C-alpha positions as CSV (number, residue, x, y, z in Angstrom):
1,M,68.4,-127.9,-11.3
2,T,67.5,-128.5,-16.7
3,G,66.4,-131.3,-19.3
4,A,68.1,-133.8,-21.6
5,T,66.1,-136.9,-22.7
6,H,63.0,-135.6,-21.0
7,P,60.7,-133.1,-22.7
8,E,60.6,-129.6,-21.3
9,Q,57.7,-129.1,-18.9
10,P,56.3,-125.5,-18.4
11,P,56.7,-124.1,-14.9
12,H,53.6,-124.7,-12.9
13,T,52.0,-123.3,-9.8
14,P,53.0,-125.5,-6.8
15,T,50.1,-127.6,-5.6
16,P,48.6,-126.7,-2.2
17,R,49.8,-129.1,0.5
18,P,46.9,-129.8,2.9
19,G,46.9,-132.6,5.3
20,G,45.3,-136.0,4.9
21,R,45.5,-138.1,1.7
22,S,47.1,-135.3,-0.3
23,A,50.0,-135.0,2.2
24,R,50.5,-138.7,2.2
25,V,50.6,-138.8,-1.6
26,R,53.2,-136.0,-1.6
27,T,55.3,-137.8,1.0
28,D,55.2,-141.1,-1.0
29,V,56.0,-139.4,-4.3
30,V,58.9,-137.4,-2.8
31,T,60.3,-140.5,-1.2
32,A,60.1,-142.4,-4.5
33,T,61.6,-139.5,-6.5
34,L,64.6,-139.3,-4.1
35,A,65.1,-143.1,-4.3
36,E,64.9,-143.1,-8.1
37,V,67.2,-140.1,-8.7
38,T,69.7,-141.5,-6.2
39,E,69.8,-144.9,-7.9
40,K,69.5,-143.8,-11.6
41,G,70.3,-140.1,-11.8
42,Y,68.4,-137.6,-13.9
43,D,68.7,-139.4,-17.2
44,G,67.2,-142.6,-15.6
45,L,64.5,-140.8,-13.8
46,T,61.0,-141.5,-15.2
47,V,57.4,-140.8,-14.1
48,E,56.6,-144.4,-14.6
49,A,59.3,-145.6,-12.2
50,V,58.2,-143.0,-9.6
51,A,54.6,-144.1,-10.0
52,T,55.5,-147.8,-9.5
53,R,57.6,-147.1,-6.5
54,S,55.2,-144.7,-4.8
55,G,52.0,-146.5,-5.7
56,V,50.6,-143.3,-7.1
57,H,49.1,-143.5,-10.6
58,K,51.2,-141.8,-13.2
59,A,48.3,-139.8,-14.4
60,T,48.2,-138.2,-11.0
61,L,51.9,-137.4,-11.2
62,Y,51.6,-135.8,-14.6
63,R,48.5,-133.8,-13.5
64,R,50.1,-132.5,-10.3
65,W,53.8,-132.2,-11.2
66,G,53.9,-132.2,-15.0
67,G,56.8,-134.6,-15.4
68,V,60.2,-135.5,-14.0
69,D,61.3,-131.9,-13.6
70,G,58.3,-131.1,-11.5
71,L,59.0,-134.1,-9.4
72,V,62.6,-133.0,-8.8
73,A,61.3,-129.5,-7.9
74,E,58.8,-131.0,-5.5
75,A,61.5,-133.0,-3.8
76,L,63.5,-129.8,-3.2
77,A,60.5,-128.0,-1.9
78,A,59.9,-130.8,0.5
79,S,63.5,-130.7,1.6
80,A,63.2,-126.9,2.2
81,D,60.2,-127.6,4.5
82,Q,62.2,-129.8,6.8
83,P,63.3,-128.1,10.1
84,W,67.0,-127.2,10.4
85,P,68.1,-126.9,14.0
86,L,70.8,-124.1,14.1
87,P,73.8,-124.0,16.4
88,D,73.8,-121.3,19.1
89,T,77.2,-121.4,20.7
90,G,77.4,-117.7,21.5
91,D,80.2,-117.2,18.9
92,L,79.6,-116.5,15.2
93,R,82.7,-118.3,14.0
94,E,81.9,-121.5,15.9
95,D,78.3,-121.3,14.7
96,L,79.4,-121.0,11.1
97,R,82.0,-123.8,11.6
98,R,79.2,-126.1,12.8
99,I,77.0,-125.2,9.8
100,T,79.8,-125.9,7.3
101,R,80.8,-129.0,9.1
102,E,77.2,-130.3,8.8
103,V,77.3,-129.6,5.0
104,F,80.7,-131.5,4.9
105,D,79.4,-134.4,7.0
106,V,76.3,-134.9,4.9
107,F,77.8,-134.7,1.5
108,T,80.8,-136.9,2.3
109,D,78.8,-139.5,4.2
110,P,78.7,-142.6,1.9
111,E,75.1,-143.4,3.0
112,L,73.7,-139.9,3.3
113,G,75.7,-138.0,0.6
114,P,74.4,-139.7,-2.6
115,T,70.9,-138.5,-2.3
116,P,71.4,-134.7,-2.0
117,T,74.2,-134.9,-4.5
118,A,72.0,-136.6,-7.0
119,L,69.1,-134.2,-6.3
120,I,71.2,-131.1,-6.8
121,S,72.8,-132.5,-10.0
122,A,69.3,-133.4,-11.3
123,A,68.0,-129.9,-10.5
124,Q,70.7,-128.3,-12.6
125,R,69.3,-130.1,-15.7
126,S,66.0,-128.1,-16.1
127,D,64.8,-124.6,-15.8
128,V,62.1,-125.8,-13.4
129,G,64.6,-127.6,-11.3
130,A,67.0,-124.7,-11.3
131,A,64.3,-122.4,-10.0
132,A,63.5,-124.8,-7.3
133,L,67.1,-125.1,-6.3
134,R,67.5,-121.4,-6.1
135,A,64.4,-121.2,-3.9
136,F,65.7,-124.1,-1.7
137,F,69.0,-122.3,-1.0
138,A,67.3,-119.0,-0.5
139,A,65.1,-120.5,2.1
140,R,68.0,-122.2,3.8
141,H,70.0,-119.0,3.9
142,R,67.1,-117.1,5.3
143,Q,66.7,-119.7,8.1
144,A,70.4,-119.8,8.9
145,A,70.7,-116.0,8.8
146,E,69.6,-116.2,12.5
147,V,73.1,-117.1,13.6
148,A,74.4,-113.8,12.2
149,E,71.5,-111.8,13.5
150,R,72.2,-113.1,17.0
151,A,75.8,-112.2,16.6
152,A,74.8,-108.6,15.6
153,A,72.5,-108.4,18.6
154,R,75.4,-109.4,20.8
155,G,77.5,-106.7,19.3
156,E,79.8,-109.2,17.6
157,L,78.8,-107.9,14.1
158,P,78.1,-104.4,12.8
159,A,74.4,-103.4,12.7
160,G,72.9,-103.9,9.3
161,T,74.8,-107.1,8.5
162,D,73.0,-109.3,6.0
163,G,72.8,-112.6,7.8
164,A,71.9,-114.6,4.7
165,E,75.0,-113.2,2.9
166,V,77.2,-114.3,5.8
167,V,75.9,-117.9,5.6
168,R,76.1,-117.9,1.8
169,A,79.7,-116.8,2.0
170,A,80.5,-119.6,4.5
171,T,78.9,-122.4,2.5
172,A,79.6,-121.4,-1.1
173,P,83.2,-122.7,-1.2
174,L,81.9,-126.1,-0.2
175,Y,79.3,-126.3,-2.9
176,Y,81.9,-124.9,-5.4
177,R,84.2,-127.9,-4.7
178,L,81.3,-130.4,-4.7
179,F,79.5,-129.3,-7.9
180,V,81.8,-127.1,-9.9
181,T,85.5,-128.1,-9.7
182,G,85.1,-131.6,-8.2
183,E,88.1,-130.9,-5.9
184,P,88.3,-132.9,-2.7
185,L,86.4,-131.5,0.2
186,D,87.9,-132.0,3.7
187,A,87.0,-130.9,7.2
188,R,89.7,-128.2,7.2
189,A,88.4,-126.6,4.0
190,A,84.9,-126.5,5.6
191,E,86.4,-124.9,8.7
192,R,88.4,-122.4,6.7
193,A,85.3,-121.3,4.7
194,A,83.5,-120.6,8.0
195,D,86.4,-118.7,9.4
196,A,86.8,-116.5,6.3
197,A,83.1,-115.6,6.3
198,A,83.2,-114.7,10.1
199,L,86.2,-112.5,9.5
200,A,84.6,-110.7,6.6
201,A,81.4,-110.3,8.5
202,R,83.2,-108.7,11.5
203,A,85.0,-106.4,9.1
204,G,81.6,-105.1,7.9
205,L,81.7,-106.5,4.4
206,F,78.2,-107.8,4.5
207,I,76.5,-104.6,5.8
208,T,73.4,-103.9,3.7
209,T,73.6,-100.5,2.1
210,P,70.3,-99.0,1.0
211,A,70.1,-98.2,-2.7
212,D,71.0,-94.7,-3.6
213,P,67.9,-93.2,-5.4
214,E,70.2,-90.9,-7.3
215,G,72.2,-94.0,-8.6
216,N,75.5,-92.7,-7.0
């Protein structure tokens, strides 16, 4: 998620998120940021427009988030906070297929897809946004690692399998098409990515190997 027409803003410590008015302000600002970036993209995103749409004074936005890059980062942080119900079919391949199918469904939906697409594209335009994007995906991978951990507990995967790496391998081909090559993404490609990750995991390719203190 790095900057073109907007001045670079230094990284800042995330603002605490208590309840009450502060939480409502955050919700309003995130909602406005998502709407603005979806409609106008990163180059059209301004603090003034977010202030107008959210009803929060622009001085508050600058003080808490530093500028547009901080607003994009906050929108990603808010997205990472949302619960993600995970499939639990009793079969790793099917669980991974459902995860990749959800990614496919969201990004190819004409109503749902433009917002996450615009947010990820905007995040790639600043160092602050890029760091937030990495944190977002790291959080999602940690959450979804549960499907592989359950599979290992069932004896379906070798002990020591890194569940986050399994999920990363399943979803990475989808994001590669969406944000790198621009190739069409279809349901079969999503299914194939899940199947490949499941096969690799069962073969032990994602077993975590402790670092060798001797460097061997």
